[in-house]
KEMI-21332 format. One record per atom (N, C-alpha, C, O, CB): residue number from 0; residue in one letter; x, y, z; atom name. Coordinates in Angstrom, 3 decimals. Glycine has a CB too. Layout:
N
R   k r       xx       yy       zz  a
R NUM A        X        Y        Z CA
...
***
This chain:
59
R   k r       xx       yy       zz  a
R   0 M    3.033  -36.163  -31.901  N
R   0 M    3.105  -34.736  -31.603 CA
R   0 M    2.303  -34.456  -30.330  C
R   0 M    1.149  -34.866  -30.213  O
R   0 M    2.569  -33.884  -32.800 CB
R   1 A    2.910  -33.770  -29.401  N
R   1 A    2.239  -33.421  -28.151 CA
R   1 A    1.365  -32.190  -28.348  C
R   1 A    1.649  -31.341  -29.192  O
R   1 A    3.266  -33.174  -27.030 CB
R   2 T    0.316  -32.108  -27.571  N
R   2 T   -0.547  -30.935  -27.630 CA
R   2 T   -0.380  -30.125  -26.356  C
R   2 T   -0.061  -30.666  -25.298  O
R   2 T   -2.025  -31.342  -27.832 CB
R   3 N   -0.597  -28.843  -26.469  N
R   3 N   -0.508  -27.953  -25.324 CA
R   3 N   -1.751  -28.154  -24.468  C
R   3 N   -2.861  -28.035  -24.987  O
R   3 N   -0.365  -26.465  -25.771 CB
R   4 P   -1.612  -28.455  -23.170  N
R   4 P   -2.784  -28.686  -22.333 CA
R   4 P   -3.683  -27.464  -22.175  C
R   4 P   -4.856  -27.605  -21.829  O
R   4 P   -2.347  -29.147  -20.988 CB
R   5 A   -3.152  -26.270  -22.423  N
R   5 A   -3.962  -25.058  -22.319 CA
R   5 A   -4.804  -24.833  -23.570  C
R   5 A   -5.722  -24.014  -23.546  O
R   5 A   -3.070  -23.849  -22.072 CB
R   6 G   -4.518  -25.531  -24.646  N
R   6 G   -5.319  -25.427  -25.857 CA
R   6 G   -4.639  -24.668  -26.969  C
R   6 G   -3.519  -24.175  -26.829  O
R   6 G   -6.611  -24.779  -25.548 CB
R   7 K   -5.352  -24.588  -28.082  N
R   7 K   -4.824  -23.880  -29.246 CA
R   7 K   -4.708  -22.390  -28.952  C
R   7 K   -5.460  -21.833  -28.153  O
R   7 K   -5.720  -24.113  -30.476 CB
R   8 G   -3.758  -21.769  -29.610  N
R   8 G   -3.572  -20.320  -29.440 CA
R   8 G   -2.851  -19.963  -28.149  C
R   8 G   -2.884  -18.810  -27.719  O
R   8 G   -4.910  -19.623  -29.470 CB
R   9 T   -2.196  -20.943  -27.527  N
R   9 T   -1.437  -20.670  -26.305 CA
R   9 T    0.006  -21.109  -26.501  C
R   9 T    0.323  -21.868  -27.417  O
R   9 T   -2.067  -21.391  -25.082 CB
R  10 K    0.866  -20.623  -25.630  N
R  10 K    2.270  -21.004  -25.680 CA
R  10 K    2.793  -21.064  -24.247  C
R  10 K    2.512  -20.175  -23.444  O
R  10 K    3.104  -20.001  -26.549 CB
R  11 T    3.531  -22.082  -23.937  N
R  11 T    4.140  -22.226  -22.625 CA
R  11 T    5.516  -21.588  -22.650  C
R  11 T    6.313  -21.835  -23.554  O
R  11 T    4.227  -23.713  -22.208 CB
R  12 I    5.788  -20.756  -21.634  N
R  12 I    7.077  -20.080  -21.524 CA
R  12 I    7.677  -20.451  -20.177  C
R  12 I    7.016  -20.346  -19.144  O
R  12 I    6.930  -18.522  -21.676 CB
R  13 G    8.924  -20.881  -20.192  N
R  13 G    9.633  -21.194  -18.953 CA
R  13 G   10.766  -20.214  -18.737  C
R  13 G   11.425  -19.800  -19.691  O
R  13 G   10.169  -22.630  -18.977 CB
R  14 I   10.997  -19.843  -17.493  N
R  14 I   12.080  -18.904  -17.192 CA
R  14 I   12.888  -19.413  -15.997  C
R  14 I   12.364  -20.114  -15.131  O
R  14 I   11.514  -17.483  -16.902 CB
R  15 N   14.149  -19.056  -15.967  N
R  15 N   15.011  -19.315  -14.816 CA
R  15 N   15.228  -17.994  -14.102  C
R  15 N   15.412  -16.956  -14.738  O
R  15 N   16.376  -19.962  -15.244 CB
R  16 M   15.205  -18.038  -12.765  N
R  16 M   15.416  -16.825  -11.980 CA
R  16 M   16.109  -17.201  -10.684  C
R  16 M   16.180  -18.375  -10.321  O
R  16 M   14.073  -16.090  -11.701 CB
R  17 K   16.609  -16.209  -10.000  N
R  17 K   17.252  -16.450   -8.715 CA
R  17 K   16.247  -17.072   -7.750  C
R  17 K   15.060  -16.748   -7.767  O
R  17 K   17.829  -15.136   -8.133 CB
R  18 M   16.749  -17.969   -6.912  N
R  18 M   15.899  -18.692   -5.967 CA
R  18 M   15.103  -17.744   -5.074  C
R  18 M   13.934  -18.000   -4.786  O
R  18 M   16.744  -19.619   -5.109 CB
R  19 E   15.720  -16.666   -4.638  N
R  19 E   15.041  -15.702   -3.759 CA
R  19 E   13.770  -15.161   -4.421  C
R  19 E   12.716  -15.094   -3.788  O
R  19 E   15.990  -14.534   -3.402 CB
R  20 M   13.875  -14.777   -5.688  N
R  20 M   12.714  -14.238   -6.393 CA
R  20 M   11.661  -15.320   -6.615  C
R  20 M   10.467  -15.066   -6.462  O
R  20 M   13.138  -13.630   -7.737 CB
R  21 A   12.097  -16.514   -6.971  N
R  21 A   11.167  -17.613   -7.201 CA
R  21 A   10.387  -17.931   -5.927  C
R  21 A    9.174  -18.134   -5.974  O
R  21 A   11.919  -18.862   -7.694 CB
R  22 K   11.078  -17.974   -4.792  N
R  22 K   10.415  -18.254   -3.506 CA
R  22 K    9.397  -17.165   -3.163  C
R  22 K    8.324  -17.461   -2.638  O
R  22 K   11.460  -18.371   -2.374 CB
R  23 E    9.732  -15.913   -3.457  N
R  23 E    8.803  -14.813   -3.185 CA
R  23 E    7.548  -14.934   -4.055  C
R  23 E    6.434  -14.723   -3.577  O
R  23 E    9.493  -13.453   -3.429 CB
R  24 L    7.734  -15.272   -5.326  N
R  24 L    6.570  -15.465   -6.194 CA
R  24 L    5.702  -16.621   -5.695  C
R  24 L    4.475  -16.528   -5.697  O
R  24 L    7.019  -15.728   -7.643 CB
R  25 E    6.344  -17.706   -5.270  N
R  25 E    5.595  -18.846   -4.737 CA
R  25 E    4.842  -18.463   -3.463  C
R  25 E    3.698  -18.874   -3.272  O
R  25 E    6.542  -20.022   -4.456 CB
R  26 R    5.481  -17.678   -2.589  N
R  26 R    4.841  -17.245   -1.342 CA
R  26 R    3.604  -16.389   -1.613  C
R  26 R    2.549  -16.581   -1.008  O
R  26 R    5.836  -16.462   -0.481 CB
R  27 R    3.763  -15.436   -2.541  N
R  27 R    2.642  -14.546   -2.865 CA
R  27 R    1.492  -15.310   -3.524  C
R  27 R    0.322  -15.076   -3.221  O
R  27 R    3.113  -13.414   -3.788 CB
R  28 A    1.841  -16.221   -4.425  N
R  28 A    0.814  -17.029   -5.091 CA
R  28 A    0.071  -17.885   -4.075  C
R  28 A   -1.156  -17.973   -4.107  O
R  28 A    1.443  -17.921   -6.182 CB
R  29 S    0.814  -18.512   -3.179  N
R  29 S    0.218  -19.369   -2.163 CA
R  29 S   -0.726  -18.587   -1.258  C
R  29 S   -1.778  -19.097   -0.872  O
R  29 S    1.306  -20.032   -1.332 CB
R  30 S   -0.362  -17.358   -0.919  N
R  30 S   -1.201  -16.544   -0.035 CA
R  30 S   -2.545  -16.212   -0.684  C
R  30 S   -3.513  -15.897    0.009  O
R  30 S   -0.472  -15.250    0.343 CB
R  31 M   -2.600  -16.285   -2.017  N
R  31 M   -3.843  -16.026   -2.748 CA
R  31 M   -4.484  -17.330   -3.227  C
R  31 M   -5.465  -17.313   -3.971  O
R  31 M   -3.574  -15.101   -3.946 CB
R  32 Q   -3.920  -18.459   -2.791  N
R  32 Q   -4.385  -19.786   -3.187 CA
R  32 Q   -4.383  -19.958   -4.700  C
R  32 Q   -5.327  -20.484   -5.289  O
R  32 Q   -5.781  -20.036   -2.642 CB
R  33 L   -3.282  -19.496   -5.317  N
R  33 L   -3.085  -19.612   -6.760 CA
R  33 L   -1.822  -20.421   -7.014  C
R  33 L   -0.938  -20.496   -6.161  O
R  33 L   -2.994  -18.207   -7.435 CB
R  34 S   -1.748  -21.022   -8.189  N
R  34 S   -0.482  -21.625   -8.596 CA
R  34 S    0.474  -20.483   -8.921  C
R  34 S    0.051  -19.364   -9.211  O
R  34 S   -0.666  -22.597   -9.830 CB
R  35 T    1.758  -20.780   -8.868  N
R  35 T    2.755  -19.762   -9.188 CA
R  35 T    2.584  -19.283  -10.623  C
R  35 T    2.708  -18.089  -10.898  O
R  35 T    4.177  -20.309   -8.973 CB
R  36 G    2.297  -20.210  -11.545  N
R  36 G    2.090  -19.843  -12.947 CA
R  36 G    0.902  -18.919  -13.129  C
R  36 G    0.974  -17.950  -13.885  O
R  36 G    1.900  -21.082  -13.789 CB
R  37 A   -0.202  -19.217  -12.433  N
R  37 A   -1.397  -18.367  -12.536 CA
R  37 A   -1.116  -16.973  -11.984  C
R  37 A   -1.547  -15.970  -12.553  O
R  37 A   -2.584  -19.004  -11.783 CB
R  38 Y   -0.386  -16.922  -10.866  N
R  38 Y   -0.041  -15.630  -10.270 CA
R  38 Y    0.832  -14.808  -11.214  C
R  38 Y    0.594  -13.617  -11.416  O
R  38 Y    0.679  -15.834   -8.930 CB
R  39 C    1.848  -15.458  -11.793  N
R  39 C    2.728  -14.756  -12.724 CA
R  39 C    1.951  -14.243  -13.928  C
R  39 C    2.186  -13.129  -14.396  O
R  39 C    3.862  -15.674  -13.183 CB
R  40 K    1.027  -15.054  -14.426  N
R  40 K    0.225  -14.640  -15.578 CA
R  40 K   -0.606  -13.396  -15.236  C
R  40 K   -0.744  -12.493  -16.061  O
R  40 K   -0.700  -15.797  -16.037 CB
R  41 I   -1.151  -13.353  -14.033  N
R  41 I   -1.951  -12.199  -13.612 CA
R  41 I   -1.083  -10.950  -13.512  C
R  41 I   -1.432   -9.910  -14.071  O
R  41 I   -2.636  -12.478  -12.260 CB
R  42 I    0.050  -11.039  -12.805  N
R  42 I    0.851   -9.822  -12.611 CA
R  42 I    1.487   -9.353  -13.911  C
R  42 I    1.608   -8.147  -14.131  O
R  42 I    1.936  -10.062  -11.567 CB
R  43 L    1.897  -10.275  -14.776  N
R  43 L    2.431   -9.858  -16.075 CA
R  43 L    1.345   -9.233  -16.942  C
R  43 L    1.595   -8.252  -17.642  O
R  43 L    3.059  -11.049  -16.804 CB
R  44 G    0.154   -9.793  -16.896  N
R  44 G   -0.966   -9.224  -17.661 CA
R  44 G   -1.302   -7.816  -17.203  C
R  44 G   -1.557   -6.932  -18.022  O
R  44 G   -2.201  -10.112  -17.535 CB
R  45 E   -1.301   -7.606  -15.880  N
R  45 E   -1.596   -6.273  -15.344 CA
R  45 E   -0.513   -5.274  -15.750  C
R  45 E   -0.813   -4.129  -16.091  O
R  45 E   -1.720   -6.326  -13.808 CB
R  46 W    0.749   -5.714  -15.713  N
R  46 W    1.837   -4.820  -16.113 CA
R  46 W    1.709   -4.459  -17.594  C
R  46 W    1.865   -3.293  -17.958  O
R  46 W    3.212   -5.477  -15.835 CB
R  47 I    1.432   -5.427  -18.436  N
R  47 I    1.293   -5.159  -19.874 CA
R  47 I    0.122   -4.210  -20.126  C
R  47 I    0.237   -3.282  -20.927  O
R  47 I    1.092   -6.481  -20.660 CB
R  48 K   -1.008   -4.437  -19.445  N
R  48 K   -2.171   -3.557  -19.611 CA
R  48 K   -1.879   -2.128  -19.161  C
R  48 K   -2.463   -1.180  -19.687  O
R  48 K   -3.359   -4.106  -18.830 CB
R  49 S   -0.983   -1.970  -18.195  N
R  49 S   -0.682   -0.637  -17.671 CA
R  49 S    0.038    0.222  -18.700  C
R  49 S   -0.034    1.450  -18.652  O
R  49 S    0.162   -0.745  -16.409 CB
R  50 G    0.735   -0.429  -19.636  N
R  50 G    1.467    0.322  -20.651 CA
R  50 G    2.759    0.938  -20.147  C
R  50 G    3.422    1.673  -20.880  O
R  50 G    0.599    1.394  -21.198 CB
R  51 K    3.126    0.648  -18.903  N
R  51 K    4.344    1.214  -18.338 CA
R  51 K    5.562    0.555  -18.960  C
R  51 K    5.549   -0.635  -19.273  O
R  51 K    4.365    1.048  -16.811 CB
R  52 K    6.597    1.332  -19.133  N
R  52 K    7.856    0.825  -19.668 CA
R  52 K    8.673    0.221  -18.534  C
R  52 K    8.669    0.730  -17.413  O
R  52 K    8.653    1.951  -20.382 CB
R  53 L    9.359   -0.845  -18.829  N
R  53 L   10.206   -1.502  -17.854 CA
R  53 L   11.590   -0.880  -17.911  C
R  53 L   12.199   -0.807  -18.978  O
R  53 L   10.271   -3.025  -18.106 CB
R  54 Q   12.082   -0.437  -16.780  N
R  54 Q   13.420    0.140  -16.703 CA
R  54 Q   14.400   -0.998  -16.438  C
R  54 Q   14.400   -1.584  -15.355  O
R  54 Q   13.511    1.246  -15.584 CB
R  55 L   15.228   -1.306  -17.422  N
R  55 L   16.198   -2.369  -17.268 CA
R  55 L   17.508   -1.846  -16.723  C
R  55 L   18.096   -0.917  -17.276  O
R  55 L   16.425   -3.066  -18.581 CB
R  56 K   17.968   -2.453  -15.625  N
R  56 K   19.259   -2.078  -15.060 CA
R  56 K   19.816   -3.294  -14.334  C
R  56 K   19.070   -4.131  -13.826  O
R  56 K   19.132   -0.846  -14.094 CB
R  57 E   21.118   -3.373  -14.296  N
R  57 E   21.765   -4.473  -13.596 CA
R  57 E   21.709   -4.205  -12.103  C
R  57 E   21.846   -3.073  -11.640  O
R  57 E   23.228   -4.658  -14.070 CB
R  58 S   21.498   -5.317  -11.351  N
R  58 S   21.464   -5.148   -9.890 CA
R  58 S   22.629   -5.864   -9.255  C
R  58 S   22.776   -5.841   -8.033  O
R  58 S   20.144   -5.670   -9.304 CB
***
């Protein structure tokens, strides 16, 4: 059985997205000297803390 490298009480989530969005996330993370995963975790955490509702619409 493999263990999660982040430790107990964590879960790894993977997502697929359009290349354009992925490149933008990588660019922003790099500009802050963060991994893309760390950057995503920060911005998602801030959004969740804000309590704002996400408006879902097709683009």
